[in-house]
Backbone as CSV, one residue per row, in Angstrom:
resi,resn,N_x,N_y,N_z,CA_x,CA_y,CA_z,C_x,C_y,C_z
1,MET,0.865,-1.182,0.024,0.025,-0.016,0.003,0.866,1.310,0.025
2,TYR,0.568,2.191,-0.873,1.312,3.477,-0.941,0.350,4.453,-0.376
3,THR,0.872,5.318,0.640,0.015,6.243,1.321,0.513,7.632,1.329
4,THR,1.621,7.943,0.812,2.166,9.319,0.719,2.576,9.521,-0.737
5,LEU,3.785,9.208,-1.095,4.314,9.432,-2.459,4.469,8.091,-3.091
6,ILE,4.405,8.106,-4.409,4.695,6.908,-5.230,5.518,7.387,-6.401
7,SER,6.562,6.632,-6.742,7.464,7.059,-7.864,6.845,6.487,-9.222
8,VAL,7.343,6.966,-10.300,6.968,6.430,-11.667,7.210,4.909,-11.662
9,THR,8.434,4.518,-11.274,8.799,3.117,-11.293,7.799,2.258,-10.513
10,GLN,7.506,2.757,-9.344,6.534,2.012,-8.472,5.172,1.977,-9.106
11,LEU,4.661,2.990,-9.708,3.390,2.973,-10.319,3.452,1.987,-11.518
12,GLN,4.425,1.969,-12.297,4.550,1.043,-13.440,4.564,-0.375,-12.913
13,ALA,5.179,-0.661,-11.772,5.203,-2.032,-11.248,3.720,-2.439,-10.804
14,LEU,2.999,-1.523,-10.245,1.631,-1.782,-9.895,0.782,-2.130,-11.008
15,GLN,0.988,-1.350,-12.174,0.276,-1.583,-13.383,0.604,-2.984,-13.987
16,ALA,1.798,-3.367,-13.825,2.252,-4.669,-14.385,1.775,-5.835,-13.632
17,ASN,1.676,-5.724,-12.283,1.307,-6.862,-11.465,-0.143,-7.051,-11.215
18,GLY,-1.017,-6.155,-11.766,-2.441,-6.357,-11.657,-3.081,-5.857,-10.325
19,THR,-2.369,-5.130,-9.577,-2.899,-4.531,-8.345,-4.180,-3.771,-8.645
20,PRO,-5.189,-3.892,-7.820,-6.464,-3.078,-8.024,-5.961,-1.590,-7.924
21,LEU,-6.138,-0.833,-9.025,-5.569,0.491,-9.151,-6.475,1.431,-9.925
22,GLN,-6.484,2.702,-9.455,-7.161,3.749,-10.217,-6.329,5.011,-10.158
23,VAL,-5.974,5.583,-11.315,-5.182,6.733,-11.312,-6.014,7.907,-11.755
24,PHE,-5.828,9.068,-11.113,-6.627,10.223,-11.383,-5.764,11.393,-11.784
25,ASP,-6.111,12.082,-12.856,-5.428,13.262,-13.317,-6.237,14.455,-12.780
26,CYS,-5.535,15.248,-11.917,-6.210,16.370,-11.243,-5.676,17.699,-11.801
27,THR,-5.264,17.722,-13.040,-4.714,18.991,-13.610,-5.831,20.077,-13.587
28,PHE,-5.364,21.287,-13.191,-6.307,22.411,-13.062,-5.627,23.701,-13.337
29,ASP,-6.428,24.705,-13.741,-5.872,26.043,-13.882,-6.817,26.991,-13.180
30,LEU,-6.349,27.597,-12.076,-7.176,28.382,-11.220,-7.770,29.577,-11.985
31,MET,-7.038,30.164,-12.926,-7.445,31.291,-13.656,-8.256,30.924,-14.880
32,ASN,-8.292,29.698,-15.303,-8.953,29.266,-16.464,-9.448,27.750,-16.250
33,PRO,-10.486,27.611,-15.356,-10.905,26.264,-14.973,-11.144,25.290,-16.049
34,PRO,-11.708,25.624,-17.186,-11.952,24.580,-18.277,-10.651,24.103,-18.846
35,ALA,-9.501,24.780,-18.656,-8.223,24.290,-19.233,-7.769,22.996,-18.696
36,GLY,-8.108,22.739,-17.392,-7.685,21.459,-16.820,-8.188,20.289,-17.518
37,ARG,-9.513,20.221,-17.838,-9.992,19.111,-18.554,-9.497,19.063,-20.018
38,ALA,-9.267,20.233,-20.636,-8.817,20.256,-21.947,-7.392,19.692,-22.018
39,LEU,-6.522,19.946,-21.052,-5.206,19.379,-21.027,-5.245,17.844,-20.756
40,TYR,-6.221,17.449,-19.926,-6.370,15.998,-19.703,-6.758,15.286,-20.989
41,VAL,-7.757,15.831,-21.766,-8.169,15.256,-22.908,-7.064,15.180,-23.929
42,GLU,-6.214,16.191,-23.961,-5.114,16.256,-24.897,-4.038,15.152,-24.614
43,GLN,-3.786,14.918,-23.313,-2.769,13.936,-22.935,-2.828,13.633,-21.457
44,HIS,-2.814,12.389,-21.211,-2.789,11.897,-19.797,-2.228,10.491,-19.669
45,ILE,-1.929,10.090,-18.453,-1.493,8.726,-18.259,-2.522,7.774,-18.697
46,ALA,-2.137,6.794,-19.468,-3.180,5.839,-20.036,-3.959,5.194,-18.895
47,GLY,-5.238,5.251,-19.014,-6.186,4.716,-18.059,-6.605,5.718,-16.950
48,ALA,-5.947,6.864,-16.901,-6.251,7.819,-15.842,-7.606,8.455,-16.131
49,LEU,-8.360,8.620,-15.022,-9.675,9.434,-15.108,-9.374,10.877,-14.664
50,HIS,-10.297,11.737,-15.048,-10.076,13.137,-14.709,-10.921,13.528,-13.462
51,ALA,-10.262,14.230,-12.611,-10.947,14.747,-11.331,-10.757,16.260,-11.395
52,ASP,-11.854,16.981,-11.474,-11.797,18.435,-11.666,-12.055,19.122,-10.253
53,LEU,-11.199,20.073,-9.925,-11.243,20.710,-8.635,-12.578,21.360,-8.421
54,ASP,-13.146,22.075,-9.396,-14.374,22.741,-9.220,-15.557,21.856,-9.259
55,GLN,-15.575,20.812,-10.099,-16.719,19.986,-10.277,-16.826,18.769,-9.375
56,HIS,-15.667,18.224,-9.036,-15.640,16.971,-8.232,-15.023,17.051,-6.904
57,LEU,-14.105,18.010,-6.658,-13.392,18.053,-5.459,-13.734,19.253,-4.641
58,ALA,-14.830,19.939,-5.012,-15.439,21.036,-4.320,-16.916,21.097,-4.669
59,THR,-17.686,21.841,-3.830,-19.111,22.027,-4.245,-19.438,23.463,-3.949
60,HIS,-20.331,23.916,-4.848,-20.875,25.276,-4.597,-22.383,25.298,-4.294
61,ASP,-22.835,24.078,-3.958,-24.180,23.927,-3.463,-24.213,24.053,-1.926
62,ALA,-24.772,25.192,-1.442,-24.750,25.446,-0.031,-25.370,24.366,0.871
63,THR,-26.235,23.535,0.321,-26.897,22.444,1.035,-26.004,21.248,1.205
64,GLN,-24.866,21.156,0.479,-24.049,19.975,0.477,-22.597,20.275,0.976
65,ARG,-22.276,21.517,1.242,-20.966,21.872,1.592,-20.670,21.749,3.052
66,VAL,-19.417,21.471,3.317,-18.984,21.337,4.741,-18.430,22.576,5.329
67,ASN,-17.817,23.470,4.432,-17.248,24.755,4.905,-17.573,25.783,3.801
68,ALA,-17.239,26.972,4.064,-17.359,28.067,3.181,-16.001,28.276,2.426
69,GLY,-15.758,29.462,1.968,-14.504,29.677,1.174,-14.714,29.499,-0.335
70,ARG,-13.648,29.613,-1.088,-13.702,29.538,-2.569,-13.856,28.108,-3.102
71,HIS,-13.349,27.167,-2.340,-13.477,25.750,-2.810,-13.997,24.914,-1.644
72,PRO,-15.249,25.040,-1.363,-15.831,24.299,-0.200,-15.801,22.794,-0.369
73,LEU,-15.467,22.021,0.667,-15.528,20.629,0.553,-16.967,20.142,0.486
74,PRO,-17.266,19.135,-0.378,-18.604,18.510,-0.362,-18.732,17.663,0.819
75,GLN,-19.872,17.310,1.292,-20.075,16.374,2.390,-19.447,15.089,1.980
76,ARG,-19.017,14.341,3.002,-18.272,13.069,2.774,-19.178,12.094,2.027
77,GLU,-20.408,12.066,2.315,-21.360,11.142,1.638,-21.436,11.452,0.144
78,VAL,-21.544,12.748,-0.211,-21.566,13.134,-1.594,-20.347,12.752,-2.360
79,PHE,-19.184,12.942,-1.743,-17.938,12.629,-2.366,-17.816,11.091,-2.472
80,ALA,-18.220,10.343,-1.490,-18.137,8.874,-1.567,-18.938,8.375,-2.746
81,ALA,-20.046,8.965,-3.016,-20.971,8.590,-4.109,-20.185,8.737,-5.463
82,TRP,-19.460,9.916,-5.507,-18.708,10.162,-6.702,-17.572,9.119,-6.873
83,LEU,-16.890,8.846,-5.812,-15.847,7.844,-5.864,-16.394,6.474,-6.392
84,ARG,-17.523,6.029,-5.882,-18.099,4.847,-6.353,-18.420,4.936,-7.878
85,SER,-18.877,6.101,-8.295,-19.255,6.256,-9.715,-18.009,6.225,-10.573
86,MET,-16.830,6.396,-9.986,-15.578,6.343,-10.718,-14.856,4.995,-10.598
87,GLY,-15.551,4.068,-10.054,-15.074,2.715,-9.985,-14.072,2.395,-8.831
88,VAL,-14.155,3.238,-7.795,-13.204,3.042,-6.628,-13.801,2.020,-5.697
89,HIS,-13.042,1.067,-5.323,-13.446,0.017,-4.382,-12.678,0.200,-3.053
90,GLN,-13.062,-0.649,-2.055,-12.433,-0.551,-0.811,-10.964,-0.933,-0.828
91,ASP,-10.583,-1.790,-1.807,-9.234,-2.240,-1.869,-8.439,-1.596,-3.031
92,THR,-8.983,-0.562,-3.597,-8.291,0.146,-4.693,-7.141,0.963,-4.184
93,GLN,-5.999,0.756,-4.824,-4.889,1.681,-4.608,-5.095,2.869,-5.604
94,VAL,-5.252,4.007,-5.075,-5.429,5.203,-5.794,-4.172,5.950,-5.993
95,VAL,-3.895,6.450,-7.168,-2.772,7.280,-7.343,-3.244,8.544,-8.063
96,VAL,-2.777,9.700,-7.509,-3.208,10.959,-8.065,-2.049,11.791,-8.596
97,TYR,-2.247,12.588,-9.622,-1.154,13.448,-10.119,-1.785,14.608,-10.823
98,ASP,-0.924,15.615,-11.146,-1.297,16.717,-11.963,-0.003,17.105,-12.750
99,ARG,-0.076,18.241,-13.449,1.064,18.878,-14.158,1.242,20.214,-13.502
100,ASN,0.849,20.397,-12.249,0.896,21.663,-11.544,1.749,21.633,-10.295
101,GLY,2.870,20.900,-10.272,3.715,20.849,-9.176,3.035,20.179,-8.004
102,MET,2.198,19.189,-8.294,1.549,18.302,-7.278,0.766,19.181,-6.303
103,ASN,0.112,20.202,-6.782,-0.688,21.062,-5.978,-2.104,20.575,-5.932
104,TYR,-2.788,20.543,-7.079,-4.220,20.216,-7.065,-4.504,18.768,-6.789
105,CYS,-3.604,17.847,-7.171,-3.864,16.394,-6.855,-3.763,16.137,-5.388
106,GLY,-3.124,16.990,-4.597,-3.075,16.790,-3.157,-4.492,16.881,-2.547
107,ARG,-5.362,17.705,-3.144,-6.707,17.820,-2.729,-7.392,16.448,-2.674
108,LEU,-7.312,15.674,-3.800,-7.919,14.339,-3.893,-7.251,13.384,-2.974
109,TRP,-5.966,13.566,-2.839,-5.184,12.644,-1.744,-5.770,12.903,-0.466
110,TRP,-5.967,14.127,-0.046,-6.471,14.464,1.310,-7.901,14.013,1.434
111,MET,-8.730,14.223,0.453,-10.143,13.955,0.564,-10.373,12.402,0.676
112,LEU,-9.530,11.656,0.047,-9.705,10.114,0.239,-9.304,9.759,1.649
113,LYS,-8.308,10.367,2.184,-7.949,10.147,3.581,-9.069,10.567,4.541
114,TRP,-9.721,11.681,4.125,-10.797,12.144,4.976,-11.964,11.234,4.941
115,CYS,-12.129,10.536,3.866,-13.171,9.503,3.801,-12.750,8.090,4.283
116,GLY,-11.583,8.078,4.896,-11.050,6.812,5.562,-10.310,5.861,4.595
117,HIS,-9.875,6.361,3.495,-9.114,5.470,2.551,-7.679,5.771,2.584
118,GLU,-6.893,4.863,3.177,-5.486,5.158,3.289,-4.661,4.855,1.998
119,ALA,-5.117,4.013,1.147,-4.384,3.545,-0.002,-4.465,4.626,-1.126
120,VAL,-3.900,5.736,-0.889,-3.860,6.746,-1.912,-2.440,7.466,-1.869
121,ALA,-1.840,7.709,-3.058,-0.546,8.323,-3.023,-0.420,9.302,-4.204
122,VAL,0.446,10.279,-3.985,0.720,11.285,-5.001,1.898,10.813,-5.867
123,LEU,1.714,10.955,-7.194,2.862,10.532,-8.080,3.857,11.582,-8.006
124,ASP,5.031,11.263,-7.463,6.118,12.226,-7.302,6.640,12.703,-8.668
125,GLY,6.641,14.030,-8.842,7.141,14.566,-10.152,5.977,14.776,-11.122
126,GLY,4.747,14.242,-10.799,3.640,14.432,-11.694,3.751,13.942,-13.111
127,LEU,2.944,14.516,-13.963,2.881,14.004,-15.346,4.266,14.200,-16.052
128,GLN,4.964,15.235,-15.634,6.227,15.501,-16.276,7.234,14.394,-16.038
129,ALA,7.224,13.817,-14.799,8.113,12.737,-14.475,7.703,11.442,-15.271
130,TRP,6.384,11.256,-15.412,5.911,10.133,-16.204,6.289,10.207,-17.638
131,ALA,6.193,11.413,-18.205,6.580,11.588,-19.607,8.120,11.406,-19.865
132,LEU,8.870,11.892,-18.813,10.329,11.766,-18.883,10.728,10.284,-18.946
133,ALA,9.903,9.455,-18.211,10.233,7.981,-18.152,9.611,7.306,-19.290
134,SER,9.010,7.948,-20.253,8.344,7.322,-21.373,7.203,6.444,-20.990
135,GLY,6.506,6.911,-19.952,5.383,6.155,-19.509,4.206,6.198,-20.561
136,ALA,3.294,5.206,-20.563,2.273,5.119,-21.581,1.312,6.270,-21.421
137,MET,1.050,6.903,-22.427,0.074,8.026,-22.553,-1.158,7.729,-23.389
138,ALA,-2.179,8.562,-23.169,-3.440,8.416,-23.910,-4.055,9.783,-24.112
139,SER,-4.954,9.884,-25.032,-5.742,11.137,-25.194,-7.207,10.781,-25.227
140,GLY,-8.055,11.826,-25.233,-9.497,11.571,-25.161,-9.927,11.199,-23.698
141,ASP,-11.054,10.623,-23.555,-11.566,10.196,-22.245,-11.321,8.735,-21.993
142,ALA,-10.763,8.413,-20.888,-10.607,6.995,-20.470,-11.971,6.344,-20.104
143,THR,-12.065,5.072,-20.302,-13.242,4.395,-19.919,-13.396,4.267,-18.375
144,VAL,-14.583,4.721,-17.910,-14.878,4.675,-16.493,-15.199,3.255,-16.088
145,PRO,-14.556,2.698,-15.100,-14.830,1.280,-14.623,-16.227,1.159,-14.164
146,ALA,-16.692,-0.122,-13.930,-18.026,-0.334,-13.312,-18.035,0.262,-11.945
147,THR,-19.204,0.581,-11.435,-19.484,1.221,-10.121,-18.664,0.389,-9.061
148,GLY,-17.991,1.181,-8.233,-17.146,0.556,-7.125,-17.966,0.346,-5.860
149,ASN,-17.374,-0.287,-4.864,-18.082,-0.574,-3.601,-17.562,0.320,-2.439
150,PHE,-16.962,1.450,-2.774,-16.397,2.282,-1.766,-17.425,2.731,-0.708
151,VAL,-17.074,2.609,0.522,-17.899,3.108,1.650,-17.055,3.919,2.651
152,LEU,-17.686,4.810,3.259,-17.041,5.680,4.191,-16.594,4.941,5.423
153,ARG,-15.378,5.374,5.880,-14.853,4.881,7.093,-14.382,6.041,7.954
154,GLU,-13.926,5.846,9.080,-13.543,6.930,9.945,-12.434,7.751,9.283
155,PRO,-12.434,9.090,9.397,-11.485,9.919,8.755,-10.061,9.548,9.210
156,CYS,-9.087,9.584,8.329,-7.743,9.381,8.722,-6.977,10.718,8.898
157,VAL,-7.621,11.859,8.637,-7.016,13.142,8.751,-7.964,14.061,9.584
158,GLN,-7.370,15.166,10.047,-8.151,16.051,10.912,-8.506,17.299,10.119
159,LEU,-9.787,17.616,10.128,-10.356,18.773,9.563,-10.764,19.784,10.580
160,VAL,-10.251,21.045,10.438,-10.397,22.050,11.472,-11.316,23.165,10.796
161,ASP,-12.292,23.721,11.609,-13.106,24.751,11.036,-12.742,26.131,11.588
162,THR,-13.401,27.181,11.091,-13.075,28.503,11.381,-13.263,28.763,12.877
163,ALA,-14.337,28.277,13.469,-14.594,28.511,14.904,-13.442,27.953,15.754
164,SER,-12.931,26.817,15.389,-11.787,26.179,16.213,-10.565,27.032,16.062
165,VAL,-10.187,27.454,14.825,-9.018,28.282,14.634,-9.190,29.544,15.432
166,ALA,-10.294,30.198,15.370,-10.536,31.444,16.117,-10.398,31.233,17.615
167,ALA,-11.003,30.137,18.100,-11.004,29.842,19.535,-9.613,29.649,20.116
168,HIS,-8.723,29.033,19.286,-7.392,28.771,19.733,-6.276,29.810,19.206
169,LEU,-6.746,30.942,18.710,-5.867,31.875,18.096,-4.703,32.342,19.008
170,ASN,-5.031,32.499,20.278,-4.041,33.029,21.168,-3.759,32.185,22.383
171,ASP,-4.090,30.969,22.356,-3.926,30.097,23.593,-2.696,29.185,23.551
172,GLY,-1.970,29.247,22.416,-0.682,28.515,22.321,-0.843,27.050,21.993
173,THR,-2.073,26.653,21.683,-2.296,25.176,21.344,-2.283,24.879,19.920
174,GLN,-2.190,25.844,19.014,-2.228,25.611,17.585,-1.043,26.480,16.951
175,THR,-0.488,25.888,15.908,0.502,26.632,15.129,0.032,26.639,13.707
176,LEU,-0.337,27.798,13.236,-0.832,27.940,11.833,0.290,28.123,10.863
177,ILE,0.149,27.345,9.788,1.110,27.535,8.652,0.383,27.858,7.382
178,ASP,0.647,28.974,6.757,-0.014,29.492,5.565,0.879,29.156,4.359
179,ALA,0.228,28.387,3.404,0.984,27.893,2.269,1.008,28.850,0.980
180,ARG,0.335,30.049,1.196,0.349,31.002,0.030,1.704,31.589,-0.182
181,GLY,1.952,32.194,-1.350,3.159,32.905,-1.669,3.375,34.051,-0.655
182,ALA,4.650,34.397,-0.467,4.996,35.409,0.508,4.342,36.751,0.303
183,PRO,4.188,37.299,-0.913,3.566,38.530,-1.165,2.048,38.599,-0.734
184,ARG,1.381,37.449,-0.976,-0.066,37.389,-0.543,-0.115,37.202,0.949
185,TYR,0.745,36.475,1.577,0.831,36.283,2.994,1.079,37.656,3.755
186,ARG,1.927,38.444,3.079,2.304,39.663,3.762,1.189,40.757,3.470
187,GLY,0.271,40.441,2.562,-0.750,41.392,2.254,-0.416,42.451,1.264
188,GLU,0.655,42.182,0.491,1.099,43.150,-0.497,0.199,43.052,-1.800
189,VAL,-0.291,41.927,-2.104,-1.185,41.674,-3.153,-2.217,40.674,-2.739
190,GLU,-3.381,40.706,-3.424,-4.463,39.746,-3.188,-5.260,39.666,-4.402
191,PRO,-4.983,38.676,-5.333,-5.685,38.584,-6.597,-6.967,37.845,-6.484
192,LEU,-7.293,37.186,-5.382,-8.438,36.296,-5.437,-9.478,36.630,-4.353
193,ASP,-9.050,37.098,-3.149,-9.923,37.326,-2.041,-10.122,38.794,-1.751
194,PRO,-11.180,39.185,-1.062,-11.482,40.637,-0.888,-10.675,41.333,0.124
195,VAL,-9.959,40.591,0.911,-9.090,41.204,1.973,-7.631,40.667,1.789
196,ALA,-6.679,41.514,1.923,-5.244,41.112,1.824,-4.685,40.892,3.211
197,GLY,-3.735,39.988,3.331,-3.136,39.764,4.606,-3.153,38.299,5.062
198,HIS,-3.042,37.990,6.344,-2.967,36.689,6.873,-3.577,36.539,8.318
199,ILE,-3.859,35.349,8.705,-4.418,35.114,10.040,-3.298,35.516,10.996
200,PRO,-3.604,36.270,12.021,-2.578,36.671,12.991,-1.854,35.459,13.611
201,GLY,-0.482,35.639,13.633,0.368,34.557,14.201,0.717,33.446,13.230
202,ALA,0.160,33.404,12.020,0.418,32.325,11.107,1.835,32.450,10.583
203,LEU,2.523,31.296,10.441,3.844,31.226,9.798,3.630,31.031,8.332
204,ASN,4.640,31.333,7.475,4.507,31.273,6.126,5.427,30.223,5.501
205,ARG,4.884,29.211,4.730,5.708,28.306,4.008,5.015,28.058,2.655
206,PRO,5.381,28.740,1.585,4.748,28.554,0.346,4.858,27.028,-0.103
207,PHE,3.826,26.485,-0.591,3.760,25.025,-0.805,4.785,24.546,-1.774
208,ASN,5.174,25.440,-2.765,6.150,24.979,-3.738,7.568,24.874,-3.185
209,THR,7.852,25.333,-2.038,9.229,25.149,-1.445,9.449,23.689,-0.987
210,ASN,8.411,22.860,-1.092,8.673,21.420,-0.774,9.278,20.613,-1.914
211,LEU,9.372,21.305,-3.076,9.894,20.619,-4.243,11.380,21.034,-4.558
212,ASN,12.140,20.099,-5.136,13.509,20.451,-5.509,13.486,20.997,-6.917
213,ALA,14.660,21.313,-7.452,14.777,21.945,-8.693,14.270,21.055,-9.883
214,GLN,14.250,19.713,-9.652,13.727,18.839,-10.726,12.231,18.571,-10.623
215,GLY,11.597,19.217,-9.614,10.166,19.060,-9.542,9.615,17.925,-8.701
216,PHE,10.545,17.287,-7.947,10.184,16.214,-7.081,10.138,16.692,-5.636
217,PHE,9.440,16.000,-4.757,9.472,16.354,-3.352,10.932,16.155,-2.809
218,LYS,11.335,17.143,-2.023,12.649,17.043,-1.365,12.674,15.799,-0.481
219,SER,13.952,15.387,-0.133,14.101,14.207,0.798,13.427,14.514,2.120
220,ALA,13.155,13.324,2.748,12.552,13.405,4.095,13.411,14.249,5.026
221,ASP,14.754,14.005,4.927,15.665,14.781,5.832,15.654,16.246,5.539
222,GLU,15.587,16.540,4.284,15.518,18.055,3.991,14.293,18.643,4.459
223,LEU,13.152,18.011,4.242,11.825,18.563,4.639,11.806,18.617,6.148
224,ARG,12.215,17.557,6.860,12.267,17.688,8.348,13.128,18.885,8.848
225,ALA,14.251,19.108,8.319,15.133,20.189,8.729,14.355,21.457,8.487
226,GLU,13.779,21.665,7.287,13.097,22.922,6.963,11.889,23.192,7.900
227,PHE,11.040,22.222,8.094,9.840,22.390,8.947,10.310,22.633,10.439
228,THR,11.378,21.895,10.823,11.743,22.021,12.217,12.268,23.496,12.467
229,ALA,13.005,24.003,11.422,13.490,25.399,11.554,12.342,26.389,11.555
230,LEU,11.323,26.114,10.750,10.158,27.023,10.701,9.349,26.976,11.998
231,LEU,9.155,25.820,12.563,8.434,25.684,13.767,9.093,26.185,15.080
232,GLY,10.354,26.103,15.076,11.094,26.613,16.268,10.724,25.675,17.460
233,HIS,10.206,26.173,18.499,9.865,25.410,19.678,8.464,24.810,19.599
234,ALA,7.696,25.174,18.538,6.346,24.638,18.465,6.411,23.193,18.119
235,LYS,5.481,22.390,18.616,5.413,20.937,18.348,4.683,20.662,17.058
236,PRO,5.182,19.761,16.231,4.434,19.423,14.950,3.029,19.060,15.185
237,ALA,2.702,18.454,16.289,1.278,18.007,16.549,0.301,19.155,16.644
238,THR,0.823,20.359,16.870,-0.063,21.537,17.048,-0.324,22.219,15.659
239,VAL,0.265,21.750,14.581,0.182,22.485,13.338,-1.207,22.331,12.664
240,VAL,-1.694,23.462,12.176,-2.807,23.494,11.305,-2.528,24.250,10.085
241,HIS,-2.707,23.541,8.980,-2.296,24.125,7.649,-3.494,24.837,6.968
242,HIS,-3.199,25.921,6.285,-4.217,26.605,5.443,-3.527,27.296,4.328
243,CYS,-4.320,27.907,3.398,-3.868,28.603,2.259,-4.959,29.671,1.910
244,GLY,-5.235,29.764,0.602,-6.287,30.625,0.229,-7.670,29.954,0.294
245,SER,-7.749,28.783,-0.196,-9.056,28.063,-0.256,-8.965,26.599,0.206
246,GLY,-7.864,26.243,0.848,-7.785,24.871,1.387,-7.112,23.884,0.447
247,VAL,-6.654,24.319,-0.676,-6.090,23.347,-1.683,-4.567,23.273,-1.619
248,SER,-3.916,24.397,-1.803,-2.503,24.372,-1.828,-1.796,24.256,-0.428
249,ALA,-2.636,24.165,0.612,-2.086,23.833,1.896,-1.771,22.399,2.026
250,VAL,-2.400,21.585,1.176,-2.202,20.104,1.350,-0.780,19.626,1.033
251,PRO,-0.093,20.157,0.073,1.334,19.757,-0.071,2.141,19.942,1.176
252,ASN,1.849,20.923,2.013,2.535,21.012,3.263,2.124,19.912,4.244
253,VAL,0.875,19.507,4.232,0.367,18.407,4.968,1.189,17.161,4.623
254,LEU,1.258,16.921,3.301,1.949,15.747,2.768,3.413,15.795,3.102
255,ALA,4.052,17.043,2.940,5.475,17.131,3.137,5.780,16.791,4.644
256,MET,4.994,17.237,5.540,5.292,16.987,6.908,5.147,15.506,7.299
257,GLU,4.279,14.847,6.585,4.188,13.386,6.787,5.332,12.626,6.154
258,VAL,5.713,13.076,4.990,6.927,12.484,4.383,8.129,12.770,5.253
259,ALA,8.162,13.841,5.895,9.353,14.189,6.789,9.309,13.465,8.068
260,GLY,8.323,12.606,8.334,8.217,11.942,9.581,7.777,12.708,10.736
261,LEU,7.043,13.780,10.490,6.580,14.706,11.498,5.128,14.496,11.854
262,GLY,4.552,13.475,11.317,3.218,13.159,11.607,2.194,13.756,10.637
263,ARG,0.931,13.296,10.805,-0.152,13.796,9.939,-0.859,14.993,10.658
264,THR,-0.722,16.171,10.071,-1.130,17.353,10.781,-2.486,17.882,10.132
265,ALA,-3.143,18.730,10.765,-4.482,19.222,10.546,-4.585,20.178,9.325
266,LEU,-5.766,20.245,8.775,-6.073,21.186,7.673,-7.205,22.020,8.017
267,TYR,-7.054,23.292,7.882,-8.161,24.251,7.891,-8.645,24.560,6.507
268,ALA,-9.666,23.787,6.043,-10.075,23.854,4.645,-10.642,25.157,4.255
269,GLY,-11.346,25.918,5.150,-11.968,27.105,4.788,-10.925,28.145,4.414
270,SER,-9.715,28.072,5.125,-8.594,28.920,4.838,-8.877,30.362,4.876
271,TRP,-7.952,31.143,4.233,-8.041,32.614,4.210,-9.342,33.057,3.552
272,SER,-9.798,32.413,2.495,-11.010,32.865,1.845,-12.267,32.833,2.718
273,GLU,-12.334,31.869,3.660,-13.374,31.835,4.616,-13.106,32.788,5.799
274,TRP,-11.920,32.772,6.252,-11.525,33.607,7.409,-11.729,35.066,7.154
275,CYS,-11.329,35.629,5.954,-11.417,37.053,5.750,-12.764,37.463,5.373
276,ASN,-13.678,36.528,5.116,-15.095,36.885,4.783,-15.996,36.639,6.031
277,THR,-15.382,36.352,7.211,-16.148,36.040,8.387,-16.094,37.338,9.284
278,PRO,-17.190,38.021,9.511,-17.206,39.291,10.232,-16.593,39.077,11.615
279,GLY,-15.745,40.067,12.006,-15.199,40.140,13.328,-13.928,39.415,13.587
280,LEU,-13.397,38.708,12.540,-12.090,38.067,12.692,-11.019,38.941,12.325
281,PRO,-9.907,38.878,13.091,-8.743,39.809,12.859,-7.910,39.340,11.659
282,CYS,-7.502,40.316,10.935,-6.558,40.155,9.806,-5.296,40.971,9.975
283,GLU,-4.149,40.381,9.637,-2.863,40.998,9.805,-2.088,41.151,8.552
284,LYS,-1.222,42.250,8.483,-0.406,42.394,7.423,1.024,42.562,7.974
285,SER,2.065,42.041,7.245,3.415,42.268,7.681,4.364,41.892,6.565
């Protein structure tokens, strides 16, 4: 079972030995949402299905959402039904990837954990690594398998809401890590949300700093050293990750787990929910 990262070689071995497997292409473009599917149709890993951030990994139906913000999570039951419709079974090893620096595919990785499915891994290096290794590619739409038997189990990850973050803002029991780029964190620019800045006390670690120059996740030792330096005296178990809408925070969740620092919490509403909630403090620096 692969539960964090999987290499191209390891994925090819799973394909060869007949392991129950489903691969998802989560390519997305925040500024041009239809482009993600268009890129998938143009080229994807052979057999991979498409998972769209807006259509499948978020909901804009207020009766079905778990949180607010720009990319609200759907209820677990709603998401489980979609997984079944995509042929996911209880014993399926899921592999997720994108061509966006392993940003958007992390959302599906985390959501499967949230639904109690441990056997899900991010393809290290994404589609670029697969192409470099001459992995089998296809175009058009892949055939969706027969309906799966996926059922919800207890969450394997911790989801934190706005009320909890606000309640513990100054009591020393949580350590917030903001995955947005430094200019947005400092409040110098804000292209997506109505208020610029960050949650008071939050540390900043842009999600793309988890990758090396070749586009792969840094080694466990490197990641551990960097997160330890960022946290200082704070304990890893107190960490709550967030970003703009709960998506690009997930690479930090994954990186801390790869680093051996445990599985840390996610504030999915993130800055987009926080800054739209009346009465909550916002900070610039």
